[in-house]
N, C-alpha and C positions, 0 to 999 in steps of 0.2 A: 860756287867755287871761289868767287871773289871774297866772300866772307871768310872762307877757310884760309885763303892766302893772307888776308889781312890779320887774322889771328896769329899767324906766324911772323908777322912784322913786315910783310911785303907792302910796298906802296903801289897798290893796284886798285883801280876804280873805274867804273863805267862813266863815260863822258857825259851821259845824260842822267846819271844817278838812278838808273832803272835796272841794274844788274844784267844789262844786255850790251852787246857790241854797239859802237866802238869802245874798246877798253884801253885805258892809259896805264902804262907801266913805267914807273920812275925808279930806275936803278941807282940813281945818285943820292937819294934821300936817306937810305938806311942800308946797313950791311946785313944782307940776308944770309942766315945760317941754317934755316930749317927749324925743327922743333915739334911741338905737339899741337894737334888741331883735330877737328871733326868735320865730317862731310856727309851730307844727306844724299844717299845714292838711290833713293826710291824711284826717281824718274829715269836715271841712266847710270850705268856703270862707267861710262866714258870719263866722267869727272874724276872718278877714283883712279883710273889708269893714268890720266893726265898728271895727277899728283904724284903717283908712285914712280913713274919712269925717271924723273930727274932727281928723286930723293937720295939715291946712293951717293951722289956727288956733292950734296949739301954737307956742310961741316958737321952739323949735329944730326944729320939724317932726318927721319920723319917717324913720328908716332901718330898714326891716323886711326881715329875711331870712325868706323863706317856705320852709318845709320841706314838700316834696311838691307835686305838680301837680294835686291833686284839683280837678276842676271849674274849671280855670283861666279859662274864658270868663266865669265869674261875677265873678272878680276884675278881668278886663279891662273888663267892663261897668261895674263900680264906678268904675274909673279914668276911663273915657270920660265918664261922667255927671258926675263931679267936675270934669273939665275943662270940660264944657259950662256949668257953673255958676261957672267962673273959677278953679278950683284946679289948678295944674300938678303934674306928677309925672314921674318917670323910672323906667324899668324896665331893669335890667341883669341878665340871667339870672334868678337866684332872689332878687335884691335889688330892693326897691321903695323909691325915695327920694322923699319928699314934703317940699319945702322949707317951712319955717315962716314965720310972719308974713304969711300970705295970708288972704284972706277970701272967702266966697262972695257972689256977686252975685244979688240977687233978680231973678226974671224970670218971664214966663209960660212954662209948659212943658206940652207934651202928652205924657202917659204912654202908651206903646205898649200895645196889647192884650197879654195874657199868652200867650206862645207855648206855655207848658207846658199851660195849660188848653185851648188851641186844638188840642193834639195829638190829643185824643180824637175830635174831629170830622174831622180830617184822616185819622186811622186808620180811622174809620167809612167814609169814601168809598173808601179803598184796599181795605177788606175786603169790602164788599158791592156796590161799584160805584156809579156816579153821580158827582155833582159837589158839592163843598162850597166855598163862598167864605168866606174869613176876612178881614173888613174890617180895615184899619189895619196889617196886617203887610206889610212890604216887604223886599226883598232886602238892604237896608242896615241892618236891625235890629241893635241892640246885643245881642240875646239869643242865647246859645249854643244854647238848645233849638230854635232854628229849624233846626239841623242835622238834626233828626228828619225834616224834609220831604225832605232828601236821602236818608235811609235808605228812606223810602217810595218814592222814585223808583227806588232800586236794586232794590226789591222788585217793581216793575212799575207803580206809579202814575205819572201824569203830573202834574207840578207846573208851573203857569203863573203867572209873576210879572207883575203889573200895577203901575202907579205907586202906587196906594193900597190894594191888596189882593192876595191870592194865592188861586188856585184849585187844588184837588187833585181830579184826575179819576181814578177807579178803574175797573178792568175786573172786579173781583171775583176776580181771579186774582193770587196772590202767589208770589214766589220767595224762598227763605230767604236770609239774609245772615250774614256773619261780621263783627262790628263791635265795636270798643272804644268803650264808652259813658261813659268817665270825664269827657268834656267835656259830656255831657248826661245826668247820672244820673237826673233826674226822668222821663226818657223810657223808662227800662228797663221799667217795668211796662206802659206802652202797647205797646211792641214785643212783650213776652212774651205779652200777651193776644191778639195776632193771629198770632203765629208758628206755632201748631199748624195753621193753615189753609193755610200755604204748601206749595208742592210739593216743597221740599227743606229740609234742616235749617237752623236758625238758631242761631248761637253769639253770646252776649253776654259780653264780656270787660272786665276792668280796672275793675270796680265793687265791689270788696270792701267799700269804705267805706259802701255803702248798707245794709249790715247794721246800721248804727247810726243810720238815719233814723227816721221815725215808727214803723217796725217793722223787723224783720230782713227786708228786702224780698226778698232772694234766697231765704231759707227760705220766706217766705210765698208767693211766686210759685210756687216748686217744689211746695209742698204743695197749693195750690189748683188748679194746672194738673193735677196727678195726680188730684185729686178729680174733675176733669172728664174724666179718661180719657187725658190727654196723657202721652207718654213724655218724661221730663225727666231730665237729668243735672245735679245741683247741684254746681258747682265752688266753690272758695273765693272766686273773684273774679267769678262769673257763672253763666250757665246755658247748657245745650245743649238745644234743644227740637226734637223730631222731628215731622214731619208725622203727625197722629194722627186717628183716628176718635173723636170725643168724644161724651159723653153729658151730659145736663142734671144739675145738682146745685145745692145751696145753698152759695154761696161765703162763707167767712169773710173779714172785712175787716181784722181786727186793729186797729180804730180808726184806720185809715190811709186817708186820702182818695184817694190814688192807686191803691191796690188796688181800692177800690170803683169808681172811675170807669173804670179799665182793663177790669175784668171786665164792666162794663156794655156796653162795646163788643163783647166776646166774645159777649154775649147777643144782639146784632143778627144774628149768623150762626147761633148755636146756640140753638134754641128751648128755653125752660124754665129758663134760668139764673136763679137767685134771688140777690139781693145782701143779705146780712145787715147790719144796722146801717147802712142807707144814709145816715143822718143825719151820719155822719162826714165827708161831703163839705162840710159847712158851714164847715170850716176855711178853704177857699179858693174854694168854688164852690157857694153855698147852693142855687141854682136849677138845678144841673147836670142833674137828671133831666128837668125841664121843657124845658130847652134841647135835650136829646137827643131827647125825644119830638117836638119841633118839626121835626126832620129829616124826619119822615114827611109833613109837610104842605108842606115846602119853605120853611118860615119861616126 
């Protein structure tokens, strides 16, 4: 991202010249107006979103060539929300054009519930049976991670959409799937955690970039699934998970909130699973374990 900003004429650089924080921004050295640049998004879409959001207020706007299609739904979500606040843009293949001289309009705005965090409860219903209702998530959501509900449907769960909520109804029986998850990378751990209980193999593809998330998630998932007795093939870009007879163990979480929350769902079906360093969920979901426990009471 520093390189992309420098090509636009911004005076930004890393203090240690290693493209890592701390970052120095000198606004006095040049008049920044925007322009045309490129950005490699193969490791994360967040760099793209960070460039897009201020672009409407730059004098000449932004013409951004995006290299790689990693998690494209997150980029689309950014553009849709920018438009909802008054900032127009155009997408032409791998080029995003944001005209300059625009401004955002203040408004009242209702933030959708987080589909990523909701995935654990949807997976719980699919895995052990019963019904989970997720309030506030609808079929016209801007969130790409809502696609995970479609994966659960392929596996045998029933997904019922209502005007202001969605219900996931599980039978406790799952069928394996073969799915490219580059459009919903945060859902990889959730799927991997329930895949060993399916009646057929599951293959997760096209997510090599999640090796650079909070942990090397492909390696972490393969390691911990094996610790629980699962037969797993670790590929460069994903996992192949076979139906397995599992046993209880203490799961390492690698200080990664999604590893912790995903294997907690595994523990709903496999008695005796222990989650090490459960406090790592505080990054996104501080009361996750209380919420998960509430499923027992129907709360």
